[in-house]
SEMAR-405477 format. One record per residue: x, y, z of N, C-alpha, C in turn; residue in one letter. Coordinates in steps of 0.1 Angstrom, whole numbers, plus 5000, padded with zeros to 4 digits. Atoms other than C-alpha are relative to their C-alpha. Layout:
% SEMAR-405477
    nu    nv    nw   cau   cav   caw    cu    cv    cw  residuo
     X     Y     Z     X     Y     Z     X     Y     Z        a
...
//
This chain:
% SEMAR-405477
    nu    nv    nw   cau   cav   caw    cu    cv    cw  residuo
  5009  4988  5000  4999  4998  4998  5010  5012  5002        m
  4993  4989  4998  5026  5024  5010  5009  5004  4986        i
  4990  4997  5017  5048  5018  4976  4989  5006  4991        r
  5012  4996  5007  5012  5024  4956  4995  5014  5004        d
  5001  4984  4997  5008  5055  4975  5008  5011  4997        n
  4990  4995  5003  5039  5067  4972  5001  5005  4986        l
  4999  5001  5016  5040  5062  4932  4990  5013  4995        d
  5013  4996  5000  5003  5080  4934  5005  5018  5002        k
  4997  4991  4994  5018  5109  4954  5014  5008  4988        i
  4993  4993  5008  5050  5116  4934  4997  5002  4987        r
  5006  4994  5015  5030  5117  4901  4991  5013  5003        l
  5008  4985  4999  5007  5144  4916  5011  5011  5005        r
  4988  4988  4992  5041  5162  4928  5005  5007  4984        i
  4995  4997  5013  5052  5160  4893  4990  5009  4993        d
  5011  4988  5006  5019  5176  4879  4998  5011  5003        l
  5000  4992  4998  5019  5200  4900  5012  5010  4998        a
  4986  4992  5006  5054  5212  4895  5000  5001  4984        c
  5004  4995  5010  5047  5213  4861  4993  5008  4995        s
  5010  4994  4998  5018  5230  4864  5005  5017  5003        k
  4994  4986  4995  5038  5258  4883  5014  5003  4992        a
  4989  4999  5010  5070  5255  4857  5011  4998  5008        g
  4988  5001  4994  5093  5240  4878  5003  4982  5001        k
  5000  5016  4998  5109  5202  4884  4999  4996  5011        k
  5004  5009  4985  5100  5175  4910  5013  5001  5005        i
  4987  5000  4995  5137  5177  4921  4998  5016  5010        e
  4999  4989  4988  5129  5211  4936  4989  5002  5009        q
  5005  5002  4990  5104  5200  4960  5002  4986  5008        v
  4997  5011  4990  5111  5178  4989  4988  4995  5008        t
  5012  5003  4993  5087  5153  5003  5007  4994  5014        l
  4993  5003  4987  5092  5152  5041  4986  4988  5004        v
  5011  5010  4998  5070  5118  5050  4996  5004  5019        a
  5001  4997  4988  5050  5129  5085  4997  4989  5006        v
  5000  5016  4995  5055  5096  5106  4993  5003  5015        t
  5007  5001  4986  5036  5108  5139  4990  4990  5002        k
  5007  5016  4991  5020  5074  5157  5001  4991  4990        n
  5001  5011  5013  5032  5058  5125  5011  4986  5012        r
  4990  5008  4996  5052  5020  5135  5010  5002  4995        a
  4988  5000  5001  5084  5018  5132  5002  4992  4984        i
  5000  5006  5012  5078  4990  5102  4995  5008  4992        s
  5005  4994  5012  5057  5013  5082  5013  5009  4996        e
  4991  4988  5003  5082  5040  5084  5011  4990  4991        i
  4985  5003  5008  5112  5015  5072  4995  4995  4987        k
  5007  5006  5011  5086  5000  5044  5002  5015  4989        e
  5000  4987  5007  5084  5040  5034  5016  5004  4997        a
  4988  4996  5005  5123  5044  5034  5004  4991  4991        i
  4997  5006  5008  5125  5013  5014  4998  5005  4984        a
  5004  4997  5012  5106  5030  4989  5006  5012  4996        c
  4992  4991  5003  5129  5056  4989  5001  5014  5005        g
  5000  4988  4986  5122  5083  5016  5007  5001  5006        l
  4982  4994  4995  5151  5100  5032  4997  5013  5009        s
  5003  4991  4994  5131  5126  5048  4989  5000  5013        e
  5007  5005  4991  5113  5119  5082  4992  5015  5008        i
  5008  4984  4991  5089  5148  5099  4995  4994  5009        g
  5007  5004  4987  5077  5143  5134  4996  5012  5010        e
  5006  4984  4991  5058  5165  5158  5004  4998  5015        n
  4998  4999  4983  5067  5153  5193  5016  4993  5004        k
  4982  4998  4996  5104  5151  5208  4997  4983  5008        i
  4999  5011  4997  5095  5118  5230  4998  4991  4987        q
  5006  5009  5009  5079  5101  5200  5014  4998  4991        e
  4989  4998  5009  5109  5111  5181  5014  4996  4998        a
  4984  5008  4996  5139  5099  5201  4998  4984  4998        l
  5002  5014  5000  5122  5065  5204  5005  4997  4984        l
  5001  5000  5016  5119  5065  5164  5016  5001  4995        k
  4987  4999  5009  5156  5078  5158  5005  4989  5007        f
  4990  5008  4993  5172  5053  5186  5000  4985  4989        n
  5000  5014  5005  5156  5026  5164  5008  5003  4982        e
  4994  4996  5015  5167  5039  5126  5011  5011  5001        l
  4985  4994  5002  5199  5057  5133  5009  4993  4996        n
  4988  5011  5007  5218  5028  5116  4998  5004  4982        q
  5006  4997  5017  5198  5039  5081  5014  5012  5000        v
  4990  4990  5004  5222  5062  5063  4993  5010  4993        l
  5006  4990  5009  5209  5093  5047  4987  5007  5005        g
  5015  4995  4995  5178  5101  5067  5001  5012  5009        l
  5000  4984  4991  5173  5137  5077  4984  5001  5008        k
  5010  5002  4991  5150  5141  5106  4993  5018  5001        w
  5007  4985  5001  5124  5174  5106  4990  4998  5012        h
  5006  4997  4990  5108  5187  5137  4988  5011  4993        l
  5008  4989  5007  5074  5200  5123  4989  5005  5013        i
  5010  4995  4995  5054  5202  5153  5004  5010  5012        g
  4992  4987  4990  5059  5231  5184  5010  4996  5006        h
  4988  4999  4993  5087  5235  5200  5000  5004  5018        l
  4995  4992  4990  5089  5244  5237  5014  5002  5009        q
  4986  4995  4997  5121  5260  5253  5006  4986  5007        t
  4993  5008  4986  5123  5231  5280  5003  4986  4990        n
  4995  5016  5011  5125  5200  5249  5014  5005  4990        k
  4987  4993  5012  5154  5222  5228  5008  4992  5003        v
  4988  5002  4998  5181  5208  5246  5001  4984  4993        k
  4998  5013  5005  5168  5170  5235  4996  5004  4983        e
  5002  4997  5013  5156  5183  5200  5012  5000  4991        a
  4988  5001  5009  5188  5195  5188  5009  4989  5000        i
  4991  5014  5003  5206  5161  5190  4994  4988  4992        k
  5001  5009  5008  5184  5146  5167  4993  5003  4989        i
  5003  4992  5012  5169  5174  5142  5008  5005  4990        f
  4993  4993  5006  5184  5184  5113  4996  5010  4996        d
  5004  4987  5007  5158  5211  5104  4987  4999  5011        l
  5015  4994  4995  5132  5226  5128  4993  5011  4993        i
  5011  4992  5011  5103  5239  5109  4994  5016  5014        h
  5015  4992  4991  5082  5257  5144  5010  5007  5007        s
  4994  4990  4989  5107  5286  5155  4991  5011  4998        v
  5009  4988  5001  5083  5315  5162  5002  5014  5009        d
  4997  4986  4991  5101  5338  5188  5014  4999  5001        s
  4983  5000  4998  5136  5350  5198  4999  4992  5013        l
  4996  5009  4986  5129  5334  5233  5005  4987  4994        k
  5000  5014  5002  5129  5300  5217  5012  4998  4990        l
  4987  5002  5005  5156  5308  5190  5014  5001  5010        a
  4987  4999  4989  5181  5319  5216  5003  4989  5008        q
  4997  5010  4991  5174  5290  5238  5006  4987  4988        e
  4994  5011  5014  5181  5267  5201  5018  5003  5002        i
  4986  4997  5004  5214  5287  5197  5008  4995  5012        n
  4991  5005  4986  5225  5284  5235  5002  4985  5002        k
  4996  5016  4999  5221  5246  5236  5006  4993  4988        q
  4990  5003  5007  5236  5242  5201  5014  5004  4998        a
  4987  4994  4998  5265  5263  5207  5008  4991  5014        e
  4994  5015  4988  5269  5231  5239  5007  4991  4996        k
  4994  5016  5010  5274  5204  5211  5007  5002  4988        i
  4993  4995  5015  5291  5228  5186  4996  4997  4988        n
  5006  4999  5014  5264  5227  5163  4991  5012  4992        k
  5012  4991  5008  5245  5250  5136  4988  4994  5001        l
  5017  5002  5002  5209  5243  5139  4993  5005  4992        q
  5010  4990  5012  5190  5253  5109  4985  4995  5003        r
  5017  5000  4996  5153  5260  5111  4996  5010  4995        v
  5008  4991  5008  5127  5277  5095  4991  5010  5011        l
  5008  4990  4990  5105  5303  5111  4980  4999  4996        i
  5016  5002  4997  5067  5294  5118  4993  5012  5002        e
  5007  4989  5001  5044  5319  5103  4986  4996  5002        v
  5016  5001  5001  5006  5322  5114  4993  5009  4989        n
  5007  4993  5010  4993  5336  5082  4984  4999  4999        v
  5016  4997  5001  4959  5327  5086  4995  5011  5013        s
  5006  4995  4982  4959  5344  5125  4990  4993  5007        g
  5009  5014  4990  4938  5313  5138  5006  5006  5013        e
  4998  5003  4984  4941  5317  5177  5003  4988  5004        e
  4996  5015  4996  4943  5279  5176  5017  4997  4994        s
  4987  5004  5006  4980  5279  5156  5009  5008  5006        k
  4991  4996  4993  5012  5284  5168  5006  5013  4987        f
  4991  4986  5007  5037  5312  5147  4997  5011  5002        g
  5001  4985  4998  5046  5346  5144  4993  5008  4990        i
  5005  4994  5007  5024  5371  5129  5007  5001  4985        r
  4993  4996  5015  5032  5377  5090  5007  5015  5001        l
  4998  4988  4999  5039  5415  5100  5016  5001  5005        e
  4988  5001  4991  5067  5405  5125  5009  4990  4997        d
  4990  5012  5004  5084  5378  5107  5015  5004  4995        s
  4988  4995  5004  5111  5396  5090  5008  5010  5011        a
  4993  4998  4989  5121  5414  5122  5010  4992  5006        d
  4994  5017  4988  5124  5380  5142  5011  4998  4990        l
  4986  5006  5009  5150  5369  5111  5007  5005  5005        i
  4988  4994  5000  5170  5398  5115  5006  5002  5020        t
  4992  5008  4988  5171  5391  5153  5008  4989  5000        q
  4992  5012  5000  5180  5358  5148  5013  5000  4993        i
  4987  5002  5010  5208  5362  5124  5011  5004  5009        s
  4986  4998  4993  5233  5377  5149  5003  4989  5010        v
  4995  5011  4992  5232  5343  5169  5004  4991  4991        l
  4988  5010  5008  5262  5316  5157  4997  4991  4998        q
  5000  5016  5010  5248  5286  5159  4984  4994  4998        n
  5015  5003  5004  5210  5289  5145  5003  5005  4986        i
  4997  4995  5014  5210  5294  5110  4982  4998  4994        k
  5007  4999  5007  5175  5306  5094  5001  4997  4984        v
  5001  5008  5016  5169  5285  5059  4986  5004  4997        l
  5009  4998  5012  5135  5294  5051  4985  5003  5013        g
  5013  4997  4996  5093  5297  5061  4990  4987  5000        l
  5011  5015  5000  5068  5273  5071  4986  5006  5005        m
  5012  5000  4993  5028  5274  5078  4992  4991  4998        t
  5014  5009  4998  4998  5258  5085  4989  5005  4996        v
  5014  4995  5007  4968  5264  5064  4987  4997  5009        a
  5013  5004  4994  4936  5264  5078  4991  4990  4994        p
  5005  5013  5003  4915  5231  5075  4988  5006  4993        i
  5016  4991  5012  4887  5240  5043  4994  4985  4995        v
  5008  5011  5007  4864  5217  5024  5007  5001  4987        d
  4998  4998  5013  4882  5229  4992  5016  5004  5000        d
  4986  4996  4997  4920  5233  4990  5002  5014  4991        p
  4998  4988  5001  4914  5261  4967  4997  5015  5009        e
  5007  4991  4991  4902  5284  4996  5013  5000  5008        k
  4988  4996  4992  4937  5282  5011  5014  5004  4993        v
  4991  4997  5010  4955  5292  4980  5008  5015  5003        r
  4995  4987  4995  4957  5329  4993  5011  4998  5012        p
  4993  5000  4990  4974  5320  5023  5013  4991  4996        y
  4988  5003  5007  5002  5299  5004  5008  5011  4991        f
  4992  4991  5006  5006  5328  4982  5005  5013  5009        r
  4992  4991  4992  5013  5353  5012  5012  4997  5009        r
  4986  5003  4995  5039  5332  5026  5012  5002  4989        l
  4994  4995  5007  5053  5335  4995  5007  5010  4995        k
  4998  4986  4997  5055  5369  4990  5008  5006  5007        e
  4991  4996  4992  5069  5374  5022  5014  4993  5001        l
  4987  5005  5004  5095  5348  5012  5009  5009  4993        r
  4994  4991  5013  5104  5368  4981  5007  5015  5004        d
  4998  4987  4994  5105  5399  5002  5014  5001  5009        s
  4990  5003  4989  5133  5384  5025  5013  4993  4989        i
  4992  5009  5006  5150  5358  5006  4995  4993  4988        n
  5010  5012  5010  5139  5341  4971  5006  4986  5005        t
  4994  5015  4997  5164  5311  4982  4994  4991  5011        s
  5006  5005  4993  5145  5305  5009  4991  4988  5000        y
  5006  5009  5002  5129  5273  5016  4985  5004  5004        i
  5013  4995  4997  5092  5274  5018  4992  4984  5006        l
  5007  5010  4992  5074  5246  5038  4986  4999  5003        s
  5015  4998  5001  5038  5245  5031  4994  4990  4992        m
  5007  5008  5006  5012  5221  5022  5004  4983  5005        g
  5002  5014  4991  4999  5188  5037  4992  4987  4989        m
  5007  5010  5010  4980  5158  5022  4988  5005  4996        t
  5012  4996  5005  4950  5177  5017  4999  5010  4989        d
  4996  4987  5010  4963  5207  4998  5016  5002  4997        d
  4989  4998  5003  4999  5202  4988  5004  5004  4987        f
  5000  4996  5013  4992  5204  4952  5001  5018  4997        e
  5002  4985  5000  4981  5242  4958  5010  5007  5005        v
  4991  4994  4992  5007  5248  4979  5014  4997  4988        a
  4988  5003  5007  5035  5235  4954  4996  5011  4986        i
  5007  4991  5008  5014  5255  4927  5006  5017  5003        e
  5001  4989  4993  5020  5287  4951  5013  5001  5002        e
  4981  4995  5001  5059  5281  4953  5006  4990  5011        g
  4996  5010  4990  5061  5253  4981  5017  4995  4993        a
  4987  5005  5005  5099  5239  4980  5001  4985  5010        t
  5000  5015  4990  5090  5210  5008  4982  5001  5006        l
  5014  5002  4993  5057  5195  5017  4997  4990  5010        v
  4998  5012  4988  5049  5175  5047  4985  4989  4998        r
  5011  5008  5002  5025  5144  5040  5002  4991  5004        i
  5001  5015  4992  5016  5114  5062  4987  4997  4997        g
  5012  5011  5004  4979  5100  5055  4998  4997  4988        t
  4999  5004  5017  4983  5104  5016  5010  4988  5002        a
  4983  5009  5002  5017  5080  5024  4993  4987  5009        i
  5000  5012  4987  5007  5059  5055  4984  4995  4998        f
  5011  5003  4999  4967  5058  5052  4992  5007  5014        g
  5008  4993  4988  4940  5072  5076  5005  4990  5017        a
  4996  5005  4987  4952  5065  5114  4990  4994  5005        r
  5008  5006  4992  4934  5039  5132  4996  5002  5011        v
//
């Protein structure tokens, strides 16, 4: 099932890229493995996936310990990060998608310095303005990036957002477009992490360079 699902997703990504005038190699597929069994993740890896996205630190640590012998895996933290979990997070994650405050960035910098690591991060932007979502306000993002830029052990590589849950992916197109406009105003080479199972094609059309997909790969959670 996973192999068939991945074949379908890759085809859909390819079609969305063609529509947007770019190559499939320009979009990174991150498999969201929250609540998935090690056996499922290994099957996905056997199908060529090398980017793993996790939401929670403790679950990620358990999986990392099981899979750390697999060469070439990259680990993404896509869930909210509390400052008291930073020390554990920087031990395993190649890219943290959810930095949304200077306080959090400073703690990441502090802990990364202790282990001589340059921690790569994305700034999470709450484009929709929903109170239920984490992320910095769109209008405050550039200032936060400027403040973080002076820190020696943390590097901003791009932006991330989570779109509202809607019944039609076309309804979230404006949110993705706004994040791309913000990206273009700051650094056109930045990663744009946006788009999940229900809306990744629209996200790619609007400029996503990284999509986070779980259900479409592994099926609905039981």
